[in-house]
C-alpha positions, 0 to 999 in steps of 0.5 A: 618757128624760124628760131626753132628751125635755127636751133635744130640745125645748129650743130646738127652733126653733133646732135646726130652723133649724140643720137647715134651714140644713145641708140648704141648705148640702149642696144648694148644695155638691152642686150646685156639684160636680155641676151641670146641663149640656146636650150634643148627641149624634149617635144612629142612627135606629131604625124600628119597626112597619114592615109586612112588605110595605113598605120604607123607601127612604132615611132619614138615618143619624144625627140630633142630640139635645140632652139636659140632666141632671146632669154626672156622668150626661151624662159617662157617657152614650153614644149607645147609651143614647139611641134616635131612633125612627121609628114607622110604626104608622099607615103601611099603604101606599107613599107619601111621609110626613113623620114626627115623631122620637121619643126614649127616654133614661135617667132624670134625662136630659131631651131639649131639642132634636131636629135634625131634629125630623121627616123626610120618608120614602118608603115602597116596596112589597115585591114579588117578580118572577121573572127569567131567568138570563143568564151571562157567561164568565170566562177561556178553557179550556186551549189546544186545548179549548173549550166544546161548548155553552152552560152548563146551569143546574139552573133557568132562572129565580129569584125576586127580592124587594125594594123596588119602587124597587130592582127597577126598577133591575134589568136582568139576573140574571147568573151569572158562570162561571169557565172558566179553563184547564178541560179536562173537564166540570164541575158547579159552584155559582155565586153569582148577581148582580143587575146594573143597566143600567150593569152595576153590582151592585144591593144590598138585594135577596133572591135565591131561590135565591142559588146555582145549579148549572151544568153545563159541557161541554168538548171538544177543538178549537174549534167553527165558526160561519157568519156574515154579513159586514157592511161597516163604513162610516165617513164619508159621501158628498159633499153631494147624494149618498147610498149606494144599495146595498152589495153584498158577495162573499162575504157569509158567512164560516165562522170557528172559535174558542173557544166563549166568543169566538164564541158571542155573535157575530151577524155579522162586520164588515170593517175600516173603509171610508172613503166620506167625500166620494165621488161615484161607486161605490166597489169595494174588497177588505177583510178581516174584523175578527177579534178575538183568538182567532177564525180563518177556517176553512181554505179561506175567502177572507181578502178580501171584495169590497165594492161601494158604489153612490153616487147623486145625492140627487134630491128634490122640493120644492113652493114655495107662493104664487109670484106670477104675472107678465105678460110683454110686456104693453102699457102701454096695456092694463089686465087682471086675473089670477085667481088671482094666485099658484100653487104650483110643484113642482120637482126636483133635487139636494138641495143645490140644491133646498133653497136654492130659494125663491119669489124664485128662480122666475118664473111668468108669462103671456106676453101676445100681441096676439091674446089674447081679453078673457076666457080661460084662459091656461096658465102658464109658469115660469123655473127656476134652472139644473139644477132641473127643473119637475114641475108648476104648480098651478094650471097655468092662470089666468083672464086678463081684459082690462079696457080699452085705454087 
């Protein structure tokens, strides 16, 4: 034992120095085989601590995280081992927020950079609204059959829950009912859809219930409907004319057809009637425009007489501050007018009246020798052709003759 101890202590400085060199050499060799490297990995974002009555309107799908560590660690590192976290622990109300992104990485891995390091987040309230159910019919029953009435739901309204921004998009809750080739009463379960103003389905909302029961009643034959006839007018009368009245005879027509075709009809349009450029009353006989699957009940007239009455568009217009002149005045007389301007109201066809200005109207006092030196004189007016005078305001002015030269 003494010999071993002596051997260990002999040249101890040299032995310690050799061990130190061996360790340095090992670290050098090891680091050359497994150096520290950097890399960027795209990871998905995770939200935590979001309150139940709140929702995130929109966040980026991915962020990029720069990481550093031994090459053997990073080469086996996947995006599933790294977490990008948005912590909403302090968010209790709807609004816009700018939040830092937190990360979680495995041991021996360091985060060098986060792109982006913070994001803008819009927080919505979660709301519930009660909405009525509308329906649409797909297809038609078997030939010779029709619905006998509107489909009946086991409940007429449902609850829709989701972010306020999503609920604001909703136009209707739709129940699409397929009635293709049916010939008898049916009880079916139909999945509801949430549609926006463009009839596109809105996603991200919860419907309660999502499926409702619908009763469909079918009958042989086709239902009838008594509808008002409305002429379809295209074009417009000539300038200065307008349609004063439209008379239709008969103004109601009885039709029949499949329930899915006639249910939503509120009136029948005629085929187009062109009134472009007309200046007098037009009378025509036209047929109603019946879409496929809609027919006239036997005995109904196939033609409707339409009387379109045309009138000139007569309007009034007041021209402001028309200057007052004196006609036939002697050059040897000095005079004053009070006031010197007046307003003139005229009437005529719109295309003529709208072009009239004060330059087109003459308002005057006609001078005669027996005029007194100070008196009220009635005004007169000269107007363009086909223009009528309604009034002059004021219609009298004070004429004062100062002196004779």
